[in-house]
Structure formats: C-alpha cells, structure tokens
NUKOLFI-974734 format. One record per atom (N, C-alpha, C): residue number from 1; x, y, z; atom name. Coordinates in nm, 3 decimals. Layout:
residues N
kemi,xx,yy,zz,bator
NUM,X,Y,Z,CA
...
***
This chain:
residues 209
kemi,xx,yy,zz,bator
1,3.073,1.987,-1.452,N
1,2.944,1.949,-1.510,CA
1,2.870,1.850,-1.420,C
2,2.946,1.759,-1.359,N
2,2.885,1.660,-1.271,CA
2,2.825,1.727,-1.148,C
3,2.893,1.833,-1.098,N
3,2.840,1.903,-0.981,CA
3,2.713,1.978,-1.018,C
4,2.710,2.035,-1.140,N
4,2.589,2.103,-1.186,CA
4,2.474,2.003,-1.195,C
5,2.505,1.884,-1.246,N
5,2.403,1.780,-1.258,CA
5,2.350,1.739,-1.122,C
6,2.440,1.729,-1.022,N
6,2.399,1.692,-0.887,CA
6,2.310,1.800,-0.827,C
7,2.350,1.928,-0.847,N
7,2.269,2.037,-0.794,CA
7,2.132,2.041,-0.859,C
8,2.128,2.012,-0.990,N
8,2.001,2.009,-1.061,CA
8,1.914,1.898,-1.007,C
9,1.975,1.781,-0.983,N
9,1.902,1.667,-0.927,CA
9,1.846,1.703,-0.790,C
10,1.928,1.772,-0.708,N
10,1.882,1.811,-0.574,CA
10,1.765,1.907,-0.584,C
11,1.775,2.003,-0.677,N
11,1.668,2.101,-0.693,CA
11,1.538,2.035,-0.736,C
12,1.549,1.940,-0.831,N
12,1.430,1.872,-0.880,CA
12,1.365,1.790,-0.771,C
13,1.445,1.711,-0.698,N
13,1.387,1.626,-0.594,CA
13,1.331,1.709,-0.479,C
14,1.396,1.820,-0.449,N
14,1.345,1.907,-0.342,CA
14,1.211,1.966,-0.381,C
15,1.201,2.012,-0.505,N
15,1.076,2.074,-0.549,CA
15,0.965,1.971,-0.563,C
16,1.001,1.849,-0.599,N
16,0.900,1.745,-0.616,CA
16,0.849,1.694,-0.482,C
17,0.940,1.680,-0.386,N
17,0.905,1.606,-0.265,CA
17,0.901,1.691,-0.139,C
18,0.904,1.822,-0.151,N
18,0.896,1.906,-0.032,CA
18,0.763,1.886,0.039,C
19,0.766,1.898,0.169,N
19,0.647,1.871,0.249,CA
19,0.535,1.968,0.220,C
20,0.416,1.919,0.205,N
20,0.301,2.005,0.182,CA
20,0.254,2.064,0.315,C
21,0.166,2.164,0.307,N
21,0.117,2.232,0.428,CA
21,-0.029,2.195,0.457,C
22,-0.076,2.086,0.394,N
22,-0.215,2.047,0.413,CA
22,-0.240,2.012,0.560,C
23,-0.361,2.037,0.604,N
23,-0.400,2.004,0.741,CA
23,-0.480,1.874,0.740,C
24,-0.454,1.790,0.837,N
24,-0.522,1.660,0.846,CA
24,-0.589,1.646,0.982,C
25,-0.689,1.562,0.984,N
25,-0.756,1.533,1.110,CA
25,-0.664,1.449,1.199,C
26,-0.674,1.471,1.329,N
26,-0.601,1.387,1.424,CA
26,-0.692,1.275,1.469,C
27,-0.660,1.150,1.435,N
27,-0.750,1.040,1.470,CA
27,-0.752,1.011,1.619,C
28,-0.866,0.972,1.668,N
28,-0.879,0.931,1.808,CA
28,-0.821,0.792,1.824,C
29,-0.809,0.748,1.949,N
29,-0.757,0.612,1.976,CA
29,-0.847,0.508,1.908,C
30,-0.976,0.526,1.916,N
30,-1.068,0.432,1.855,CA
30,-1.052,0.432,1.702,C
31,-1.036,0.549,1.647,N
31,-1.016,0.558,1.502,CA
31,-0.884,0.493,1.461,C
32,-0.780,0.511,1.542,N
32,-0.651,0.450,1.511,CA
32,-0.660,0.298,1.513,C
33,-0.734,0.244,1.609,N
33,-0.753,0.099,1.614,CA
33,-0.822,0.051,1.487,C
34,-0.923,0.125,1.443,N
34,-0.995,0.089,1.322,CA
34,-0.906,0.103,1.199,C
35,-0.825,0.209,1.195,N
35,-0.736,0.231,1.082,CA
35,-0.626,0.123,1.076,C
36,-0.580,0.081,1.191,N
36,-0.480,-0.026,1.196,CA
36,-0.535,-0.153,1.133,C
37,-0.657,-0.190,1.173,N
37,-0.721,-0.309,1.117,CA
37,-0.743,-0.293,0.968,C
38,-0.788,-0.175,0.927,N
38,-0.814,-0.147,0.786,CA
38,-0.687,-0.161,0.704,C
39,-0.579,-0.102,0.751,N
39,-0.453,-0.105,0.677,CA
39,-0.395,-0.246,0.672,C
40,-0.404,-0.320,0.780,N
40,-0.354,-0.457,0.780,CA
40,-0.434,-0.545,0.683,C
41,-0.563,-0.517,0.669,N
41,-0.644,-0.589,0.572,CA
41,-0.603,-0.551,0.430,C
42,-0.574,-0.424,0.407,N
42,-0.526,-0.380,0.277,CA
42,-0.395,-0.450,0.241,C
43,-0.309,-0.468,0.340,N
43,-0.182,-0.535,0.315,CA
43,-0.206,-0.680,0.272,C
44,-0.297,-0.748,0.339,N
44,-0.328,-0.885,0.303,CA
44,-0.377,-0.893,0.158,C
45,-0.465,-0.801,0.121,N
45,-0.518,-0.801,-0.016,CA
45,-0.410,-0.764,-0.118,C
46,-0.322,-0.673,-0.079,N
46,-0.215,-0.630,-0.167,CA
46,-0.116,-0.743,-0.196,C
47,-0.094,-0.829,-0.098,N
47,0.012,-0.929,-0.109,CA
47,-0.034,-1.069,-0.151,C
48,-0.161,-1.101,-0.133,N
48,-0.207,-1.238,-0.153,CA
48,-0.172,-1.293,-0.291,C
49,-0.210,-1.224,-0.397,N
49,-0.181,-1.273,-0.531,CA
49,-0.032,-1.266,-0.563,C
50,0.035,-1.166,-0.510,N
50,0.178,-1.152,-0.540,CA
50,0.259,-1.264,-0.475,C
51,0.207,-1.325,-0.371,N
51,0.278,-1.435,-0.307,CA
51,0.270,-1.565,-0.386,C
52,0.180,-1.571,-0.483,N
52,0.163,-1.695,-0.559,CA
52,0.186,-1.676,-0.708,C
53,0.243,-1.560,-0.747,N
53,0.256,-1.534,-0.891,CA
53,0.354,-1.630,-0.958,C
54,0.458,-1.674,-0.886,N
54,0.552,-1.768,-0.946,CA
54,0.484,-1.902,-0.973,C
55,0.406,-1.950,-0.874,N
55,0.331,-2.074,-0.894,CA
55,0.230,-2.058,-1.008,C
56,0.167,-1.940,-1.016,N
56,0.071,-1.916,-1.124,CA
56,0.141,-1.917,-1.260,C
57,0.258,-1.857,-1.266,N
57,0.333,-1.855,-1.391,CA
57,0.373,-1.995,-1.434,C
58,0.420,-2.074,-1.336,N
58,0.462,-2.211,-1.368,CA
58,0.344,-2.298,-1.411,C
59,0.231,-2.279,-1.347,N
59,0.114,-2.363,-1.376,CA
59,0.041,-2.318,-1.502,C
60,0.030,-2.187,-1.521,N
60,-0.049,-2.135,-1.634,CA
60,0.034,-2.109,-1.758,C
61,0.163,-2.083,-1.738,N
61,0.250,-2.048,-1.850,CA
61,0.263,-1.898,-1.863,C
62,0.387,-1.849,-1.872,N
62,0.412,-1.705,-1.873,CA
62,0.346,-1.634,-1.989,C
63,0.326,-1.702,-2.101,N
63,0.269,-1.639,-2.221,CA
63,0.122,-1.674,-2.243,C
64,0.060,-1.735,-2.143,N
64,-0.079,-1.780,-2.160,CA
64,-0.178,-1.668,-2.134,C
65,-0.296,-1.682,-2.192,N
65,-0.404,-1.586,-2.167,CA
65,-0.445,-1.590,-2.020,C
66,-0.438,-1.710,-1.960,N
66,-0.477,-1.725,-1.821,CA
66,-0.383,-1.646,-1.729,C
67,-0.254,-1.650,-1.760,N
67,-0.158,-1.577,-1.676,CA
67,-0.173,-1.427,-1.698,C
68,-0.204,-1.386,-1.819,N
68,-0.229,-1.244,-1.845,CA
68,-0.352,-1.198,-1.766,C
69,-0.453,-1.284,-1.761,N
69,-0.572,-1.250,-1.684,CA
69,-0.541,-1.242,-1.534,C
70,-0.454,-1.331,-1.488,N
70,-0.411,-1.329,-1.348,CA
70,-0.362,-1.189,-1.311,C
71,-0.277,-1.129,-1.396,N
71,-0.223,-0.997,-1.366,CA
71,-0.326,-0.887,-1.390,C
72,-0.422,-0.910,-1.478,N
72,-0.530,-0.814,-1.494,CA
72,-0.611,-0.802,-1.364,C
73,-0.633,-0.916,-1.300,N
73,-0.705,-0.917,-1.172,CA
73,-0.623,-0.843,-1.066,C
74,-0.492,-0.869,-1.062,N
74,-0.406,-0.802,-0.965,CA
74,-0.408,-0.652,-0.986,C
75,-0.396,-0.609,-1.111,N
75,-0.392,-0.465,-1.140,CA
75,-0.526,-0.397,-1.109,C
76,-0.635,-0.467,-1.134,N
76,-0.767,-0.412,-1.100,CA
76,-0.779,-0.397,-0.949,C
77,-0.729,-0.496,-0.876,N
77,-0.730,-0.489,-0.729,CA
77,-0.642,-0.374,-0.680,C
78,-0.528,-0.355,-0.746,N
78,-0.437,-0.246,-0.707,CA
78,-0.509,-0.112,-0.711,C
79,-0.590,-0.090,-0.814,N
79,-0.662,0.036,-0.827,CA
79,-0.761,0.056,-0.713,C
80,-0.828,-0.051,-0.674,N
80,-0.924,-0.044,-0.563,CA
80,-0.852,-0.011,-0.433,C
81,-0.743,-0.081,-0.407,N
81,-0.668,-0.060,-0.284,CA
81,-0.607,0.080,-0.279,C
82,-0.558,0.126,-0.394,N
82,-0.502,0.261,-0.400,CA
82,-0.606,0.365,-0.361,C
83,-0.727,0.350,-0.414,N
83,-0.835,0.443,-0.381,CA
83,-0.865,0.441,-0.232,C
84,-0.871,0.322,-0.172,N
84,-0.900,0.311,-0.029,CA
84,-0.789,0.376,0.054,C
85,-0.664,0.357,0.011,N
85,-0.552,0.418,0.084,CA
85,-0.556,0.571,0.071,C
86,-0.582,0.620,-0.048,N
86,-0.585,0.765,-0.070,CA
86,-0.692,0.830,0.017,C
87,-0.804,0.763,0.034,N
87,-0.909,0.817,0.123,CA
87,-0.855,0.837,0.264,C
88,-0.770,0.743,0.309,N
88,-0.711,0.754,0.443,CA
88,-0.607,0.865,0.447,C
89,-0.518,0.868,0.348,N
89,-0.411,0.967,0.347,CA
89,-0.465,1.110,0.336,C
90,-0.568,1.128,0.255,N
90,-0.624,1.262,0.239,CA
90,-0.692,1.311,0.367,C
91,-0.738,1.220,0.448,N
91,-0.807,1.259,0.570,CA
91,-0.712,1.273,0.689,C
92,-0.619,1.176,0.703,N
92,-0.535,1.172,0.823,CA
92,-0.386,1.198,0.798,C
93,-0.346,1.205,0.673,N
93,-0.204,1.215,0.645,CA
93,-0.138,1.078,0.658,C
94,-0.004,1.078,0.660,N
94,0.070,0.952,0.670,CA
94,0.072,0.906,0.815,C
95,0.020,0.787,0.840,N
95,0.011,0.736,0.977,CA
95,0.142,0.668,1.018,C
96,0.197,0.713,1.130,N
96,0.327,0.665,1.174,CA
96,0.322,0.534,1.249,C
97,0.441,0.478,1.270,N
97,0.454,0.350,1.340,CA
97,0.397,0.358,1.480,C
98,0.419,0.470,1.550,N
98,0.368,0.483,1.686,CA
98,0.216,0.492,1.690,C
99,0.154,0.523,1.576,N
99,0.008,0.533,1.571,CA
99,-0.059,0.401,1.536,C
100,-0.006,0.333,1.433,N
100,-0.076,0.213,1.382,CA
100,0.011,0.088,1.381,C
101,0.135,0.097,1.425,N
101,0.221,-0.020,1.425,CA
101,0.299,-0.033,1.295,C
102,0.399,-0.116,1.297,N
102,0.493,-0.130,1.185,CA
102,0.427,-0.187,1.059,C
103,0.341,-0.289,1.076,N
103,0.279,-0.352,0.959,CA
103,0.185,-0.256,0.890,C
104,0.095,-0.194,0.964,N
104,-0.001,-0.102,0.904,CA
104,0.069,0.020,0.845,C
105,0.172,0.068,0.913,N
105,0.249,0.180,0.859,CA
105,0.312,0.142,0.725,C
106,0.371,0.024,0.718,N
106,0.433,-0.021,0.593,CA
106,0.333,-0.047,0.482,C
107,0.210,-0.076,0.520,N
107,0.106,-0.100,0.419,CA
107,0.087,0.022,0.331,C
108,0.097,0.141,0.389,N
108,0.077,0.262,0.312,CA
108,0.178,0.268,0.197,C
109,0.303,0.235,0.226,N
109,0.407,0.232,0.123,CA
109,0.379,0.121,0.022,C
110,0.345,0.002,0.072,N
110,0.327,-0.113,-0.016,CA
110,0.216,-0.089,-0.119,C
111,0.104,-0.037,-0.074,N
111,-0.008,-0.011,-0.166,CA
111,0.028,0.102,-0.262,C
112,0.091,0.207,-0.210,N
112,0.131,0.319,-0.295,CA
112,0.235,0.276,-0.398,C
113,0.321,0.184,-0.359,N
113,0.424,0.131,-0.449,CA
113,0.362,0.069,-0.573,C
114,0.244,0.012,-0.559,N
114,0.175,-0.053,-0.671,CA
114,0.072,0.038,-0.736,C
115,0.072,0.165,-0.696,N
115,-0.023,0.260,-0.751,CA
115,0.034,0.339,-0.868,C
116,-0.030,0.448,-0.901,N
116,0.009,0.529,-1.017,CA
116,0.127,0.619,-0.984,C
117,0.194,0.665,-1.089,N
117,0.304,0.760,-1.071,CA
117,0.252,0.888,-1.005,C
118,0.134,0.932,-1.048,N
118,0.076,1.055,-0.992,CA
118,0.057,1.044,-0.841,C
119,0.010,0.929,-0.795,N
119,-0.010,0.909,-0.651,CA
119,0.124,0.905,-0.577,C
120,0.222,0.841,-0.637,N
120,0.355,0.837,-0.574,CA
120,0.410,0.978,-0.559,C
121,0.399,1.058,-0.664,N
121,0.449,1.195,-0.659,CA
121,0.375,1.278,-0.553,C
122,0.245,1.258,-0.545,N
122,0.164,1.339,-0.453,CA
122,0.190,1.306,-0.307,C
123,0.205,1.177,-0.276,N
123,0.212,1.138,-0.135,CA
123,0.354,1.108,-0.086,C
124,0.452,1.108,-0.175,N
124,0.591,1.087,-0.132,CA
124,0.636,1.187,-0.026,C
125,0.596,1.316,-0.035,N
125,0.638,1.410,0.070,CA
125,0.588,1.372,0.208,C
126,0.469,1.311,0.215,N
126,0.416,1.270,0.346,CA
126,0.502,1.157,0.405,C
127,0.542,1.064,0.320,N
127,0.628,0.955,0.366,CA
127,0.763,1.009,0.408,C
128,0.819,1.101,0.330,N
128,0.950,1.156,0.364,CA
128,0.946,1.227,0.500,C
129,0.841,1.306,0.522,N
129,0.827,1.375,0.651,CA
129,0.817,1.275,0.765,C
130,0.746,1.165,0.742,N
130,0.731,1.061,0.844,CA
130,0.866,0.994,0.872,C
131,0.945,0.972,0.767,N
131,1.079,0.914,0.783,CA
131,1.166,1.006,0.867,C
132,1.162,1.136,0.837,N
132,1.244,1.233,0.911,CA
132,1.202,1.243,1.057,C
133,1.078,1.205,1.086,N
133,1.029,1.202,1.224,CA
133,1.047,1.065,1.289,C
134,1.121,0.977,1.221,N
134,1.146,0.841,1.270,CA
134,1.017,0.762,1.290,C
135,0.917,0.790,1.207,N
135,0.788,0.723,1.216,CA
135,0.763,0.629,1.099,C
136,0.855,0.624,1.004,N
136,0.846,0.533,0.890,CA
136,0.986,0.490,0.851,C
137,0.996,0.385,0.770,N
137,1.125,0.331,0.732,CA
137,1.183,0.403,0.610,C
138,1.311,0.441,0.621,N
138,1.377,0.514,0.513,CA
138,1.381,0.433,0.384,C
139,1.400,0.302,0.395,N
139,1.408,0.218,0.276,CA
139,1.278,0.223,0.197,C
140,1.165,0.242,0.266,N
140,1.038,0.251,0.196,CA
140,1.033,0.377,0.110,C
141,1.083,0.487,0.164,N
141,1.086,0.612,0.086,CA
141,1.177,0.597,-0.036,C
142,1.296,0.540,-0.014,N
142,1.390,0.522,-0.124,CA
142,1.330,0.434,-0.234,C
143,1.265,0.326,-0.195,N
143,1.204,0.237,-0.294,CA
143,1.089,0.304,-0.367,C
144,1.011,0.383,-0.294,N
144,0.899,0.451,-0.357,CA
144,0.948,0.551,-0.462,C
145,1.051,0.629,-0.427,N
145,1.104,0.727,-0.520,CA
145,1.166,0.659,-0.642,C
146,1.245,0.556,-0.619,N
146,1.308,0.486,-0.732,CA
146,1.204,0.422,-0.823,C
147,1.102,0.361,-0.766,N
147,0.997,0.300,-0.847,CA
147,0.923,0.407,-0.926,C
148,0.895,0.519,-0.862,N
148,0.826,0.629,-0.929,CA
148,0.907,0.679,-1.047,C
149,1.037,0.697,-1.027,N
149,1.123,0.747,-1.133,CA
149,1.130,0.649,-1.250,C
150,1.146,0.521,-1.220,N
150,1.152,0.422,-1.327,CA
150,1.020,0.412,-1.401,C
151,0.909,0.421,-1.327,N
151,0.777,0.415,-1.390,CA
151,0.754,0.531,-1.486,C
152,0.826,0.642,-1.466,N
152,0.811,0.758,-1.553,CA
152,0.934,0.777,-1.643,C
153,1.005,0.665,-1.667,N
153,1.119,0.663,-1.760,CA
153,1.231,0.758,-1.719,C
154,1.254,0.769,-1.588,N
154,1.366,0.845,-1.538,CA
154,1.461,0.751,-1.464,C
155,1.579,0.800,-1.428,N
155,1.680,0.719,-1.363,CA
155,1.658,0.717,-1.212,C
156,1.679,0.601,-1.151,N
156,1.660,0.592,-1.007,CA
156,1.772,0.666,-0.933,C
157,1.744,0.701,-0.807,N
157,1.838,0.780,-0.726,CA
157,1.911,0.698,-0.622,C
158,1.845,0.597,-0.564,N
158,1.900,0.528,-0.446,CA
158,1.949,0.386,-0.474,C
159,1.924,0.336,-0.592,N
159,1.972,0.202,-0.626,CA
159,1.895,0.089,-0.560,C
160,1.766,0.109,-0.536,N
160,1.686,0.005,-0.472,CA
160,1.621,-0.090,-0.572,C
161,1.618,-0.052,-0.700,N
161,1.547,-0.130,-0.801,CA
161,1.646,-0.214,-0.882,C
162,1.623,-0.345,-0.879,N
162,1.715,-0.440,-0.940,CA
162,1.646,-0.514,-1.055,C
163,1.719,-0.531,-1.163,N
163,1.668,-0.603,-1.279,CA
163,1.709,-0.750,-1.269,C
164,1.610,-0.837,-1.248,N
164,1.637,-0.979,-1.236,CA
164,1.612,-1.054,-1.367,C
165,1.579,-0.980,-1.473,N
165,1.549,-1.045,-1.601,CA
165,1.677,-1.085,-1.674,C
166,1.790,-1.027,-1.636,N
166,1.917,-1.060,-1.699,CA
166,1.973,-1.189,-1.638,C
167,2.079,-1.241,-1.700,N
167,2.140,-1.366,-1.651,CA
167,2.185,-1.351,-1.506,C
168,2.245,-1.239,-1.475,N
168,2.280,-1.207,-1.336,CA
168,2.211,-1.075,-1.300,C
169,2.166,-1.061,-1.177,N
169,2.094,-0.938,-1.139,CA
169,2.182,-0.815,-1.154,C
170,2.122,-0.706,-1.199,N
170,2.192,-0.579,-1.215,CA
170,2.101,-0.466,-1.168,C
171,2.161,-0.355,-1.133,N
171,2.082,-0.239,-1.097,CA
171,2.024,-0.176,-1.223,C
172,1.899,-0.131,-1.214,N
172,1.851,-0.041,-1.318,CA
172,1.936,0.085,-1.310,C
173,1.951,0.154,-1.421,N
173,2.044,0.265,-1.431,CA
173,2.016,0.372,-1.325,C
174,2.125,0.422,-1.266,N
174,2.116,0.526,-1.163,CA
174,2.159,0.660,-1.218,C
175,2.103,0.766,-1.165,N
175,2.147,0.901,-1.196,CA
175,2.271,0.933,-1.113,C
176,2.375,0.983,-1.177,N
176,2.499,1.018,-1.108,CA
176,2.538,0.910,-1.007,C
177,2.570,0.790,-1.055,N
177,2.596,0.677,-0.963,CA
177,2.712,0.700,-0.867,C
178,2.803,0.793,-0.902,N
178,2.915,0.820,-0.812,CA
178,2.872,0.894,-0.686,C
179,2.746,0.944,-0.684,N
179,2.696,1.014,-0.567,CA
179,2.583,0.938,-0.497,C
180,2.562,0.812,-0.533,N
180,2.450,0.739,-0.476,CA
180,2.465,0.719,-0.326,C
181,2.589,0.699,-0.278,N
181,2.609,0.684,-0.134,CA
181,2.574,0.812,-0.059,C
182,2.603,0.925,-0.117,N
182,2.569,1.053,-0.054,CA
182,2.419,1.062,-0.034,C
183,2.343,1.022,-0.137,N
183,2.197,1.026,-0.128,CA
183,2.146,0.923,-0.029,C
184,2.205,0.803,-0.030,N
184,2.163,0.698,0.063,CA
184,2.195,0.737,0.208,C
185,2.312,0.797,0.229,N
185,2.351,0.837,0.364,CA
185,2.256,0.941,0.423,C
186,2.204,1.027,0.337,N
186,2.111,1.130,0.385,CA
186,1.984,1.069,0.442,C
187,1.952,0.947,0.399,N
187,1.834,0.877,0.451,CA
187,1.869,0.778,0.561,C
188,1.999,0.761,0.587,N
188,2.040,0.665,0.688,CA
188,2.050,0.522,0.637,C
189,2.062,0.506,0.505,N
189,2.073,0.372,0.446,CA
189,2.219,0.328,0.441,C
190,2.241,0.197,0.431,N
190,2.376,0.146,0.419,CA
190,2.432,0.181,0.281,C
191,2.561,0.157,0.259,N
191,2.626,0.195,0.135,CA
191,2.574,0.112,0.019,C
192,2.588,0.165,-0.101,N
192,2.544,0.093,-0.220,CA
192,2.628,-0.033,-0.239,C
193,2.754,-0.029,-0.198,N
193,2.840,-0.146,-0.210,CA
193,2.790,-0.259,-0.121,C
194,2.752,-0.225,0.002,N
194,2.698,-0.327,0.094,CA
194,2.566,-0.382,0.041,C
195,2.481,-0.292,-0.009,N
195,2.352,-0.335,-0.063,CA
195,2.372,-0.424,-0.185,C
196,2.467,-0.387,-0.270,N
196,2.496,-0.467,-0.389,CA
196,2.547,-0.606,-0.349,C
197,2.636,-0.609,-0.252,N
197,2.692,-0.737,-0.208,CA
197,2.583,-0.829,-0.154,C
198,2.488,-0.773,-0.078,N
198,2.382,-0.856,-0.021,CA
198,2.287,-0.911,-0.128,C
199,2.288,-0.847,-0.245,N
199,2.205,-0.894,-0.356,CA
199,2.286,-0.960,-0.468,C
200,2.415,-0.991,-0.435,N
200,2.503,-1.061,-0.529,CA
200,2.521,-0.984,-0.660,C
201,2.540,-0.853,-0.645,N
201,2.564,-0.766,-0.760,CA
201,2.702,-0.702,-0.745,C
202,2.778,-0.699,-0.852,N
202,2.909,-0.636,-0.847,CA
202,2.893,-0.484,-0.856,C
203,2.970,-0.414,-0.774,N
203,2.966,-0.268,-0.776,CA
203,3.108,-0.215,-0.770,C
204,3.147,-0.135,-0.869,N
204,3.285,-0.089,-0.875,CA
204,3.297,0.062,-0.894,C
205,3.186,0.135,-0.890,N
205,3.192,0.279,-0.912,CA
205,3.235,0.350,-0.783,C
206,3.347,0.420,-0.789,N
206,3.399,0.490,-0.672,CA
206,3.306,0.603,-0.634,C
207,3.283,0.617,-0.503,N
207,3.187,0.716,-0.456,CA
207,3.254,0.848,-0.421,C
208,3.180,0.958,-0.446,N
208,3.223,1.092,-0.413,CA
208,3.127,1.152,-0.311,C
209,3.176,1.244,-0.234,N
209,3.095,1.312,-0.133,CA
209,3.062,1.454,-0.176,C
***
C-alpha cells in the first residue's frame, strides 16, 4: 500500500510540475541588466517589512489592530510584487543565475513564495527546469512546493516547512515520511536527518529507498 501511495504521489507531482512548452523571449544583454535591477528592487520590497515584523509585533502587540494592519500592508504589497514578477515570467520565463545573478534569480522564488497557490502551481515547472539546468537553487524549489502544498491543505513532500509555534520546533506533517530522503536526494538536498539536526528537531523515522 505504501508503494502504491508513493507511485500515486509521483504521478501527481509529475503531472502538476512537468515542464510547459511555452515559448519565451530571449532577453538582450541590456534587457538582462534592466531585469537584474528590477528583480533586486523587488527583493528589497519583498523583504523590508518582513525584516522588522518581530519588532513590530513587540511594539504594537500581536493582537492589536495596528499589528493586523501591518500585515494587511504586507499582503497588499505581496499582490503588487507578484503581478510585477508574473509579467516578467510570462515574457522571459525563469531567469537563471548566469543571466541575472544569484540575488535576482532568488527573488523570483521569494516573491512567488509569498504569492497565491495558483501562481505557485503555474510557475513551479519553470523553477524546476531551471534547477535541473543548474541555474537555480534546489532548496528554493523544495520550499516552493512544500509551501504550495501546505497553503492548499496538503502534506509537504521535502520537509522544508517547520512549525515554530509549538514549544519546540517540529516539521509540518509530511507525506510518506519514510521516503522523504528519496525525494530530497532527487533534488540534490542533504538528508532529512541532517536538516532536522541543523534546526534542532528530532527525527527518528527510518528511511526507505
């Protein structure tokens, strides 16, 4: 039964995230320079409020109207940034590290991470293809997929999402946790045990191949 479940999981993820055949424009050097600047600016906007949310919570109070408004502003900004990123992705596809540099490349994931489930589902194949071409980071793809699954009330696949609301950090529930290393290895990620240890989480589920 577990093998059937694994095969079903593979079929679902393959059908969801298989590479599309859409054609994109090839940006010129000048356009790439402009896109690099644009993406780095998007990253700054994406991260500015998130870098001070703890201070905002402490100063405003976690249950205050002011703190709720703080996140309303962040979420409104997220929608604007998502739209700007989608305009780029629809025109040029996923821009690789060799094209725009590591920061701008990672911005695409960061903004998409804070976007809608529909956007994650639509553009995840572009990121996966970029990862397979060594033009994007595998951990970004794993985090995007896990966040997308949790956002749609499904179980994560790679174990990248951690619940810090409990007394001690724990992983959000994984699908077929005994096969998580197999899935992580396919992306070139370290073992779940090593990842758990680095985040001070106990992991005792024996892995199968």
